[in-house]
Residue frames as qw, qx, qy, qz and C-alpha x, y, z in Angstrom:
[[0.836, -0.460, -0.074, 0.289, -14.50, 19.19, 2.84],
 [0.130, 0.930, -0.322, 0.120, -11.38, 21.20, 3.63],
 [0.901, 0.046, -0.259, 0.346, -7.94, 19.64, 3.72],
 [0.297, -0.919, 0.248, -0.077, -5.63, 20.86, 6.48],
 [0.775, 0.395, -0.400, 0.289, -1.97, 20.04, 5.83],
 [0.575, -0.786, 0.223, -0.049, 0.36, 19.32, 8.71],
 [0.507, 0.578, -0.597, 0.229, 4.08, 18.62, 9.16],
 [0.882, -0.466, -0.072, -0.005, 5.40, 16.05, 11.62],
 [0.367, 0.678, -0.499, 0.396, 8.76, 16.73, 13.30],
 [0.797, -0.389, -0.362, 0.288, 10.77, 15.24, 16.15],
 [0.017, -0.894, 0.133, -0.427, 12.00, 17.96, 18.51],
 [0.423, -0.747, 0.483, -0.174, 15.05, 18.08, 20.80],
 [0.875, -0.103, 0.452, 0.141, 16.87, 15.31, 18.99],
 [0.066, 0.654, -0.560, -0.505, 19.63, 14.85, 16.42],
 [0.004, -0.079, 0.953, 0.292, 18.09, 11.65, 15.01],
 [0.575, -0.163, -0.411, -0.688, 14.76, 10.42, 13.70],
 [0.744, -0.350, -0.549, -0.149, 12.44, 8.62, 16.13],
 [0.458, -0.182, -0.522, 0.696, 13.96, 10.46, 19.08],
 [0.024, -0.056, 0.115, -0.991, 12.84, 13.54, 20.94],
 [0.296, 0.428, 0.639, -0.567, 9.25, 14.71, 21.17],
 [0.228, 0.354, 0.707, 0.568, 6.98, 14.45, 18.10],
 [0.133, 0.520, 0.264, -0.802, 4.98, 17.51, 17.08],
 [0.360, 0.551, 0.656, 0.369, 2.35, 18.20, 14.43],
 [0.086, -0.440, -0.019, 0.894, 2.39, 21.72, 12.94],
 [0.362, 0.689, 0.607, 0.161, -0.52, 23.13, 10.92],
 [0.352, -0.189, 0.114, 0.909, 0.70, 26.17, 9.00],
 [0.184, -0.132, -0.344, -0.911, -2.57, 27.44, 7.43],
 [0.131, -0.412, -0.876, 0.213, -5.60, 27.42, 9.71],
 [0.174, -0.013, -0.016, -0.984, -7.45, 30.60, 8.79],
 [0.617, -0.155, -0.258, -0.728, -11.09, 30.30, 9.82],
 [0.643, -0.129, -0.752, 0.071, -10.56, 27.25, 12.06],
 [0.488, -0.714, 0.016, -0.501, -12.18, 27.62, 15.48],
 [0.199, -0.558, 0.706, -0.387, -10.80, 26.74, 18.90],
 [0.822, -0.080, 0.433, -0.362, -13.06, 23.71, 19.28],
 [0.885, 0.452, -0.111, -0.036, -11.81, 22.23, 16.00],
 [0.291, 0.687, -0.599, 0.291, -8.18, 22.84, 16.97],
 [0.467, -0.411, 0.665, -0.414, -8.73, 21.05, 20.27],
 [0.918, 0.151, 0.256, -0.265, -10.46, 18.15, 18.50],
 [0.711, 0.605, -0.349, 0.080, -7.56, 17.84, 16.05],
 [0.006, 0.624, -0.693, 0.362, -5.04, 17.76, 18.90],
 [0.696, -0.188, 0.575, -0.388, -7.05, 15.03, 20.59],
 [0.904, 0.388, 0.009, -0.182, -7.30, 13.12, 17.30],
 [0.560, 0.632, -0.496, 0.204, -3.54, 13.18, 16.71],
 [0.852, -0.516, -0.081, -0.014, -2.91, 12.42, 20.41],
 [0.627, 0.341, -0.315, 0.625, 0.61, 13.88, 20.51],
 [0.398, -0.401, -0.445, 0.695, 1.93, 15.78, 23.52],
 [0.118, 0.662, 0.146, -0.726, 1.22, 19.00, 21.60],
 [0.465, 0.499, 0.564, 0.464, -0.07, 20.18, 18.24],
 [0.126, -0.493, -0.061, 0.859, 0.40, 23.74, 16.98],
 [0.376, 0.730, 0.543, 0.177, -1.66, 25.97, 14.68],
 [0.363, -0.193, 0.122, 0.903, 0.00, 28.91, 12.92],
 [0.181, 0.842, 0.508, 0.009, -2.04, 32.05, 12.27],
 [0.320, 0.668, 0.012, 0.672, -1.28, 35.62, 11.12],
 [0.363, -0.117, -0.514, 0.768, 0.09, 37.81, 13.94],
 [0.130, -0.848, -0.508, 0.084, -2.15, 40.11, 15.92],
 [0.204, -0.867, 0.138, 0.432, 0.71, 42.62, 16.12],
 [0.712, 0.698, -0.063, 0.036, 2.33, 43.47, 12.77],
 [0.029, -0.806, 0.584, -0.092, 5.74, 43.67, 14.46],
 [0.604, -0.260, 0.749, -0.080, 5.61, 39.90, 15.01],
 [0.143, 0.274, -0.801, -0.512, 5.81, 37.15, 12.41],
 [0.511, -0.216, -0.747, -0.366, 3.13, 34.64, 13.41],
 [0.572, -0.362, 0.369, -0.637, 0.60, 33.85, 16.11],
 [0.442, 0.140, -0.885, -0.033, 0.95, 30.27, 17.38],
 [0.717, -0.355, 0.181, -0.572, -1.66, 28.35, 19.35],
 [0.235, 0.324, -0.905, 0.146, -0.59, 25.25, 21.23],
 [0.801, -0.238, 0.013, -0.549, -2.86, 22.36, 22.28],
 [0.159, -0.224, 0.952, -0.135, -2.32, 19.16, 24.22],
 [0.248, -0.275, -0.867, -0.334, -4.98, 16.46, 23.77],
 [0.278, -0.576, -0.723, 0.261, -6.72, 17.96, 26.78],
 [0.120, -0.895, -0.263, 0.341, -6.25, 21.73, 26.75],
 [0.464, 0.785, -0.028, 0.411, -4.69, 24.82, 25.18],
 [0.685, -0.392, -0.158, 0.594, -1.35, 26.02, 26.62],
 [0.039, 0.979, 0.036, -0.196, -0.19, 29.64, 26.91],
 [0.206, 0.791, -0.571, -0.073, 3.38, 28.65, 26.03],
 [0.945, -0.175, 0.274, 0.047, 5.41, 25.50, 25.51],
 [0.277, -0.683, 0.540, 0.405, 8.98, 24.70, 24.54],
 [0.437, -0.043, 0.805, 0.400, 9.05, 21.85, 22.08],
 [0.412, 0.721, 0.556, 0.046, 6.08, 23.29, 20.13],
 [0.057, 0.944, -0.096, -0.310, 7.87, 26.66, 19.83],
 [0.301, -0.525, 0.681, 0.412, 11.13, 25.06, 18.68],
 [0.463, 0.190, 0.830, 0.248, 9.40, 22.61, 16.31],
 [0.358, 0.829, 0.414, -0.116, 7.06, 25.21, 14.83],
 [0.016, -0.867, 0.306, 0.392, 10.00, 27.53, 14.13],
 [0.404, -0.262, 0.793, 0.373, 11.81, 24.63, 12.45],
 [0.458, 0.502, 0.721, 0.135, 8.84, 24.00, 10.14],
 [0.211, 0.935, 0.164, -0.234, 8.40, 27.69, 9.31],
 [0.154, -0.732, 0.516, 0.417, 12.09, 27.97, 8.46],
 [0.443, -0.052, 0.842, 0.304, 12.10, 24.74, 6.44],
 [0.386, 0.642, 0.656, 0.086, 9.02, 25.86, 4.49],
 [0.323, 0.188, 0.188, 0.908, 10.59, 29.27, 3.77],
 [0.208, -0.808, -0.500, -0.231, 7.86, 31.04, 5.71],
 [0.353, -0.905, 0.068, 0.225, 10.52, 33.03, 7.57],
 [0.330, 0.852, -0.403, -0.053, 13.83, 34.41, 6.37],
 [0.971, -0.021, -0.046, 0.235, 16.52, 31.83, 5.68],
 [0.244, -0.889, 0.353, 0.163, 20.16, 32.40, 6.55],
 [0.585, 0.592, -0.553, 0.029, 23.54, 31.41, 5.18],
 [0.875, -0.148, -0.409, 0.213, 25.53, 28.54, 6.67],
 [0.554, -0.054, -0.388, 0.735, 27.07, 29.52, 9.97],
 [0.097, -0.308, 0.040, -0.946, 24.75, 32.48, 10.43],
 [0.042, -0.391, -0.819, 0.418, 21.81, 33.07, 12.73],
 [0.203, -0.368, -0.340, -0.841, 18.42, 34.56, 11.98],
 [0.077, 0.150, 0.733, -0.659, 15.44, 35.19, 14.23],
 [0.276, -0.445, -0.622, -0.583, 11.67, 35.26, 14.37],
 [0.215, -0.091, 0.492, -0.839, 9.04, 36.62, 16.76],
 [0.349, -0.300, -0.843, -0.278, 6.15, 34.33, 17.65],
 [0.441, -0.350, 0.190, -0.804, 3.04, 35.38, 19.53],
 [0.433, -0.185, -0.880, 0.061, 1.91, 32.91, 22.18],
 [0.440, -0.721, -0.505, -0.178, -0.46, 33.12, 25.10],
 [0.582, -0.590, -0.204, 0.522, 2.21, 34.62, 27.38],
 [0.043, 0.892, -0.129, -0.431, 3.22, 37.29, 24.83],
 [0.624, 0.712, -0.315, -0.068, 5.93, 37.54, 22.19],
 [0.848, -0.349, 0.340, 0.210, 8.58, 34.79, 22.19],
 [0.282, 0.798, -0.475, -0.239, 11.87, 35.63, 20.41],
 [0.935, -0.031, 0.339, 0.099, 13.43, 32.60, 18.68],
 [0.057, 0.749, -0.553, -0.362, 16.88, 32.34, 17.06],
 [0.944, 0.273, 0.178, -0.058, 17.72, 29.92, 14.24],
 [0.293, -0.598, 0.631, 0.398, 21.14, 28.62, 13.31],
 [0.784, 0.534, -0.073, -0.309, 21.73, 27.43, 9.75],
 [0.393, -0.448, 0.770, 0.228, 23.73, 24.47, 8.45],
 [0.267, 0.065, 0.873, 0.402, 23.74, 23.02, 4.93],
 [0.220, -0.182, -0.430, -0.856, 20.93, 25.36, 3.94],
 [0.550, -0.482, -0.642, -0.230, 18.63, 23.93, 6.59],
 [0.409, -0.744, 0.185, -0.496, 17.65, 25.14, 10.08],
 [0.567, 0.173, -0.728, 0.345, 19.96, 23.70, 12.75],
 [0.317, -0.290, -0.675, 0.600, 20.07, 24.66, 16.41],
 [0.208, -0.637, -0.342, -0.659, 16.97, 26.64, 17.42],
 [0.339, -0.188, -0.619, 0.683, 16.72, 28.53, 20.71],
 [0.225, -0.756, -0.439, -0.431, 13.78, 30.31, 22.33],
 [0.089, 0.238, -0.470, 0.846, 13.80, 32.97, 25.02],
 [0.392, -0.533, -0.748, -0.053, 11.33, 32.23, 27.81],
 [0.300, -0.827, -0.058, -0.471, 9.68, 34.62, 30.29],
 [0.110, 0.473, -0.672, 0.559, 11.61, 35.23, 33.50],
 [0.454, -0.209, -0.863, 0.071, 10.80, 32.79, 36.31],
 [0.506, -0.535, 0.166, -0.656, 8.37, 32.98, 39.18],
 [0.340, 0.142, -0.888, 0.275, 9.01, 30.71, 42.18],
 [0.211, 0.041, 0.708, -0.672, 6.57, 29.13, 44.60],
 [0.610, -0.639, 0.308, -0.352, 4.67, 27.73, 46.27],
 [0.170, 0.383, -0.901, 0.112, 6.56, 24.88, 47.91],
 [0.837, -0.231, -0.343, -0.359, 4.98, 21.53, 48.73],
 [0.250, -0.593, 0.659, -0.389, 5.84, 20.24, 52.19],
 [0.872, -0.091, 0.368, -0.311, 4.16, 16.83, 52.01],
 [0.107, 0.542, -0.795, -0.252, 7.10, 14.73, 50.80],
 [0.381, 0.014, 0.915, -0.131, 5.31, 11.48, 51.62],
 [0.599, 0.582, 0.393, -0.384, 2.35, 12.36, 49.37],
 [0.413, 0.746, -0.394, -0.344, 4.62, 13.22, 46.44],
 [0.085, -0.398, 0.911, 0.068, 6.64, 10.03, 46.98],
 [0.522, 0.239, 0.777, -0.256, 3.44, 7.99, 47.07],
 [0.571, 0.699, 0.072, -0.424, 2.30, 9.65, 43.82],
 [0.381, 0.690, -0.581, -0.200, 5.58, 8.59, 42.19],
 [0.986, -0.102, -0.100, -0.080, 5.69, 5.13, 43.85],
 [0.578, 0.426, -0.488, 0.496, 9.14, 5.76, 45.35],
 [0.593, -0.456, -0.498, 0.440, 10.49, 5.91, 48.90],
 [0.108, -0.982, -0.151, -0.040, 10.22, 9.33, 50.61],
 [0.602, -0.604, 0.247, 0.461, 13.93, 9.20, 51.42],
 [0.607, 0.283, 0.440, 0.598, 14.74, 9.40, 47.72],
 [0.099, 0.839, 0.244, 0.476, 13.33, 12.93, 47.79],
 [0.486, -0.873, -0.052, -0.001, 14.13, 14.03, 51.33],
 [0.755, -0.409, 0.201, 0.471, 17.84, 13.15, 51.19],
 [0.517, 0.544, 0.216, 0.625, 18.46, 15.53, 48.29],
 [0.305, -0.536, -0.302, 0.727, 17.92, 18.40, 50.79],
 [0.012, 0.046, 0.371, 0.927, 16.20, 20.32, 47.99],
 [0.402, 0.255, 0.441, -0.761, 12.66, 21.73, 48.02],
 [0.271, 0.467, 0.806, 0.244, 9.57, 20.50, 46.24],
 [0.000, -0.538, -0.090, 0.838, 8.87, 23.77, 44.47],
 [0.506, 0.706, 0.491, 0.072, 6.61, 25.15, 41.76],
 [0.231, -0.478, 0.287, 0.797, 8.49, 27.22, 39.17],
 [0.544, 0.685, 0.485, -0.003, 7.07, 28.85, 36.05],
 [0.190, -0.328, 0.358, 0.853, 8.48, 30.53, 32.97],
 [0.398, 0.074, -0.418, -0.814, 5.02, 30.81, 31.47],
 [0.808, -0.204, -0.429, -0.348, 3.62, 27.42, 32.53],
 [0.423, -0.617, 0.549, -0.373, 3.99, 26.18, 36.14],
 [0.801, 0.095, -0.592, -0.008, 5.52, 22.81, 36.98],
 [0.710, -0.651, 0.229, -0.140, 6.17, 21.08, 40.29],
 [0.498, 0.593, -0.614, 0.150, 9.88, 20.20, 40.48],
 [0.891, -0.415, 0.120, -0.142, 10.75, 17.04, 42.38],
 [0.196, 0.681, -0.702, 0.069, 14.44, 16.30, 43.09],
 [0.980, -0.156, 0.000, -0.123, 15.28, 12.60, 43.44],
 [0.476, -0.696, 0.515, 0.155, 18.52, 11.15, 44.76],
 [0.450, -0.251, 0.800, 0.307, 19.14, 8.24, 42.38],
 [0.359, 0.284, -0.550, -0.698, 18.66, 7.44, 38.72],
 [0.174, -0.113, -0.974, -0.096, 17.31, 3.97, 39.47],
 [0.120, 0.467, 0.672, -0.562, 14.49, 5.49, 41.53],
 [0.319, 0.490, -0.128, -0.801, 13.63, 7.86, 38.67],
 [0.279, 0.179, -0.820, -0.466, 13.62, 4.95, 36.23],
 [0.140, -0.225, -0.957, 0.116, 11.28, 2.94, 38.49],
 [0.270, 0.167, 0.284, -0.905, 8.63, 5.67, 38.85],
 [0.038, -0.443, -0.843, -0.305, 5.03, 4.59, 38.39],
 [0.135, -0.137, 0.087, -0.978, 2.86, 7.69, 38.41],
 [0.057, -0.447, -0.874, 0.182, -0.34, 7.32, 40.44],
 [0.104, -0.408, -0.312, -0.852, -3.01, 9.65, 39.13],
 [0.538, -0.626, -0.542, -0.158, -5.33, 8.70, 41.99],
 [0.565, -0.447, -0.306, 0.622, -2.85, 10.07, 44.56],
 [0.200, 0.082, 0.151, 0.965, -2.39, 13.30, 42.60],
 [0.299, -0.502, -0.468, -0.663, -6.15, 13.79, 42.37],
 [0.625, -0.601, -0.498, 0.009, -6.74, 12.93, 46.02],
 [0.626, -0.575, -0.182, 0.495, -3.82, 14.69, 47.73],
 [0.427, -0.313, 0.199, 0.825, -2.12, 17.16, 45.38],
 [0.283, 0.560, 0.592, 0.505, -4.52, 18.33, 42.67],
 [0.130, -0.928, -0.332, -0.106, -5.68, 21.37, 44.65],
 [0.416, -0.850, 0.146, 0.290, -2.21, 22.54, 45.70],
 [0.438, -0.385, 0.592, 0.556, 0.10, 21.63, 42.79],
 [0.467, 0.520, -0.314, -0.643, 0.06, 22.18, 39.02],
 [0.948, 0.176, 0.148, -0.219, -0.73, 19.24, 36.72],
 [0.692, 0.581, -0.387, 0.184, 2.83, 19.11, 35.37],
 [0.741, -0.619, 0.254, 0.045, 5.19, 17.13, 37.65],
 [0.587, 0.689, -0.399, 0.147, 8.86, 17.31, 36.65],
 [0.854, -0.479, 0.176, 0.099, 11.25, 14.83, 38.28],
 [0.533, 0.731, -0.385, 0.184, 15.04, 15.05, 38.00],
 [0.836, -0.480, 0.113, 0.238, 18.25, 13.56, 39.37],
 [0.016, 0.857, -0.462, -0.228, 21.91, 14.50, 39.03],
 [0.547, -0.202, 0.786, 0.205, 22.74, 10.87, 38.12],
 [0.551, 0.599, -0.174, -0.554, 22.79, 10.84, 34.31],
 [0.893, 0.130, 0.424, 0.075, 23.11, 8.22, 31.58],
 [0.680, 0.615, 0.144, 0.373, 24.86, 10.24, 28.85],
 [0.558, -0.239, -0.030, 0.794, 28.16, 12.04, 29.00],
 [0.119, 0.215, 0.210, 0.946, 27.68, 15.78, 28.88],
 [0.392, -0.647, -0.512, -0.407, 24.25, 15.74, 30.52],
 [0.055, -0.416, 0.449, -0.789, 23.64, 17.74, 33.69],
 [0.512, -0.031, 0.606, -0.608, 20.41, 16.11, 34.89],
 [0.108, -0.139, -0.935, -0.308, 18.28, 13.11, 34.02],
 [0.341, 0.102, 0.241, -0.903, 14.60, 14.09, 33.81],
 [0.021, -0.374, -0.894, -0.247, 11.04, 12.82, 33.45],
 [0.250, 0.041, 0.135, -0.958, 7.79, 14.81, 33.20],
 [0.022, -0.389, -0.920, -0.034, 4.25, 13.60, 33.93],
 [0.225, 0.125, 0.104, -0.961, 1.10, 15.61, 33.22],
 [0.024, 0.334, 0.927, 0.170, -1.95, 13.30, 33.05],
 [0.082, 0.675, 0.505, -0.531, -4.11, 16.24, 34.15],
 [0.189, 0.631, -0.250, -0.709, -3.19, 17.94, 30.86],
 [0.869, 0.413, 0.059, -0.265, -3.85, 14.84, 28.77],
 [0.527, 0.619, -0.568, 0.125, -0.14, 13.86, 28.65],
 [0.909, -0.399, -0.121, 0.018, 0.73, 10.78, 30.72],
 [0.631, -0.511, 0.234, 0.535, 4.48, 11.24, 30.17],
 [0.413, 0.901, -0.069, -0.117, 6.34, 13.68, 27.92],
 [0.900, 0.078, 0.042, 0.427, 9.61, 12.71, 26.21],
 [0.454, 0.091, -0.021, 0.886, 10.94, 16.30, 26.04],
 [0.147, -0.854, -0.494, 0.065, 9.47, 19.28, 27.86],
 [0.418, 0.368, -0.008, 0.831, 10.93, 22.60, 26.77],
 [0.296, -0.732, -0.152, -0.595, 8.39, 24.63, 28.74],
 [0.782, -0.620, -0.062, 0.008, 9.62, 22.95, 31.94],
 [0.820, 0.101, -0.093, 0.555, 13.30, 23.11, 31.00],
 [0.143, 0.657, -0.100, 0.734, 13.61, 26.87, 31.44],
 [0.595, -0.675, 0.095, -0.425, 12.13, 26.68, 34.96],
 [0.956, -0.179, -0.096, 0.213, 14.32, 23.63, 35.62],
 [0.596, 0.378, -0.168, 0.688, 17.43, 25.66, 34.82],
 [0.184, -0.691, 0.117, -0.689, 16.20, 28.46, 37.09],
 [0.843, -0.505, -0.021, -0.184, 15.57, 25.97, 39.92],
 [0.902, 0.014, -0.133, 0.409, 19.04, 24.42, 39.54],
 [0.360, 0.500, -0.164, 0.771, 20.72, 27.83, 39.59],
 [0.396, -0.695, 0.030, -0.600, 18.65, 29.27, 42.44],
 [0.852, -0.491, 0.091, -0.155, 19.35, 26.32, 44.72],
 [0.173, -0.763, 0.618, 0.076, 23.05, 26.00, 43.88],
 [0.905, 0.063, 0.421, 0.022, 22.76, 22.63, 42.14],
 [0.694, 0.461, 0.204, 0.513, 24.51, 24.21, 39.15],
 [0.389, -0.486, -0.045, 0.781, 27.08, 26.97, 39.57],
 [0.325, 0.734, 0.414, 0.428, 26.21, 30.25, 37.89],
 [0.329, -0.392, -0.117, 0.851, 28.28, 33.38, 38.39],
 [0.242, 0.406, -0.153, -0.868, 27.07, 35.06, 35.21],
 [0.684, 0.276, -0.399, -0.544, 26.00, 32.15, 32.97],
 [0.542, -0.177, 0.810, -0.136, 25.09, 28.48, 33.30],
 [0.559, 0.296, -0.571, -0.524, 24.85, 26.01, 30.42],
 [0.547, -0.105, 0.740, -0.377, 22.78, 22.95, 31.29],
 [0.445, 0.122, -0.731, -0.504, 21.76, 19.82, 29.38],
 [0.641, -0.061, 0.546, -0.536, 18.67, 17.90, 30.45],
 [0.207, 0.098, -0.911, -0.342, 18.36, 14.34, 29.14],
 [0.567, 0.126, 0.446, -0.681, 14.75, 13.21, 28.99],
 [0.789, 0.330, -0.165, -0.491, 12.60, 10.57, 27.32],
 [0.115, 0.436, -0.892, -0.016, 15.10, 7.76, 27.97],
 [0.380, 0.052, 0.853, -0.354, 12.52, 5.57, 29.71],
 [0.644, 0.528, 0.279, -0.479, 10.14, 6.10, 26.78],
 [0.723, 0.141, 0.537, 0.410, 12.69, 5.01, 24.17],
 [0.362, 0.833, 0.231, 0.348, 12.86, 8.57, 22.76],
 [0.593, -0.353, -0.132, 0.711, 16.14, 10.08, 23.98],
 [0.145, 0.911, 0.224, 0.314, 15.94, 13.87, 24.07],
 [0.589, -0.199, -0.169, 0.765, 18.61, 16.46, 24.85],
 [0.007, -0.926, -0.318, -0.203, 17.47, 19.94, 25.81],
 [0.507, 0.161, -0.191, 0.825, 19.99, 22.78, 26.07],
 [0.290, -0.886, -0.362, 0.015, 19.28, 25.38, 28.76],
 [0.455, 0.290, -0.159, 0.826, 21.08, 28.71, 29.16],
 [0.367, -0.842, -0.386, 0.089, 20.59, 30.84, 32.27],
 [0.357, 0.467, -0.172, 0.790, 22.08, 34.34, 32.72],
 [0.514, -0.727, -0.429, 0.155, 22.27, 35.94, 36.14],
 [0.211, 0.600, -0.232, 0.736, 23.32, 39.26, 37.66],
 [0.267, -0.361, 0.577, -0.683, 23.82, 38.92, 41.39],
 [0.331, 0.108, 0.883, -0.315, 20.88, 36.92, 42.70],
 [0.562, 0.521, 0.203, -0.610, 18.61, 37.93, 39.83],
 [0.553, 0.170, 0.731, 0.362, 18.03, 35.69, 36.82],
 [0.156, 0.600, -0.092, -0.779, 18.04, 37.95, 33.78],
 [0.530, 0.411, -0.497, -0.551, 17.67, 35.59, 30.80],
 [0.664, -0.045, 0.727, -0.169, 16.21, 32.11, 30.25],
 [0.510, 0.497, -0.476, -0.517, 16.82, 30.28, 26.98],
 [0.728, -0.038, 0.676, -0.105, 15.97, 26.76, 25.84],
 [0.488, 0.610, -0.403, -0.476, 17.06, 25.16, 22.58],
 [0.661, -0.124, 0.737, 0.076, 17.74, 22.07, 20.56],
 [0.098, 0.250, -0.713, -0.648, 17.65, 20.44, 17.14],
 [0.728, 0.270, 0.346, -0.527, 14.76, 18.95, 15.15],
 [0.179, -0.128, 0.873, 0.435, 14.28, 16.25, 12.55],
 [0.582, 0.213, -0.159, -0.768, 11.61, 16.33, 9.84],
 [0.428, -0.033, 0.894, -0.126, 9.55, 13.12, 9.78],
 [0.151, 0.335, 0.828, 0.423, 6.85, 13.64, 7.16],
 [0.268, 0.121, 0.064, -0.954, 3.63, 15.40, 6.31],
 [0.038, 0.369, 0.919, 0.135, -0.04, 14.68, 5.76],
 [0.260, -0.210, -0.104, -0.937, -3.48, 16.22, 5.88],
 [0.153, 0.326, 0.839, -0.407, -6.76, 15.97, 7.71],
 [0.128, -0.392, -0.570, -0.711, -10.16, 16.48, 6.13],
 [0.013, 0.366, 0.630, -0.685, -12.60, 18.61, 8.09],
 [0.193, 0.749, 0.618, 0.139, -15.96, 20.13, 7.28],
 [0.291, 0.218, 0.068, 0.929, -15.45, 23.65, 5.91]]
């Protein structure tokens, strides 16, 4: 039997038992895709990552990301959490307090640059650069989306914002909602998604409102992806870059040259998460998308598999 060691971290939080938990396997040479998928299903977290040697020597590591149901080409909290583990385990260069170092991770969408701030000899704020956004299509059937979320159609329609798919590597359907109480009361209906929206919308449905619970937050968010094996996600970095692009493009957040946005998520799940988003723009063109946050180490363990 072979023992595979993993690290468990909470991502996008400044405290234990907050944010989004992640399992990181740092030595998986010779492990096949089917075994990785089975491990992710066994652990049943939103995502599990597997670190391998890079395919391009200019990069530091190749990272594969799995939900319980499928492999992802890119994701936010796995990128941030994996970088945290690599830095903590001295598998990438450490920096002095107050300095910043970087690493290059290969993912399914290409190379992802990640920066690491250092505090007290440990990795602090970690920020990834995401691919530039693609917009569209838009979903016109407000009533179907409202039915899927078990809310009144007016809660969506009266925002005067579109139901739009945006991707910075992974597509999500963005749903603006007028009030925080409506967002809190959402009951996601998988049957409606499968019957009315599965063929025209991505499996990730990201809901947000400008009514927030915490001072300093810009939006209050929830993300549902039962089609990906994740009923609800407490912190979705892969959707946060596109969220920032959506907010800037539609004038929800002002952005002459730069917008700094905080998305609070996971509140309804009892796992408060705070995701920092930075959008740079020149004219009407978005030129840089960055997503970051802090992590907390929770523990480690191992799985036994047949070698």
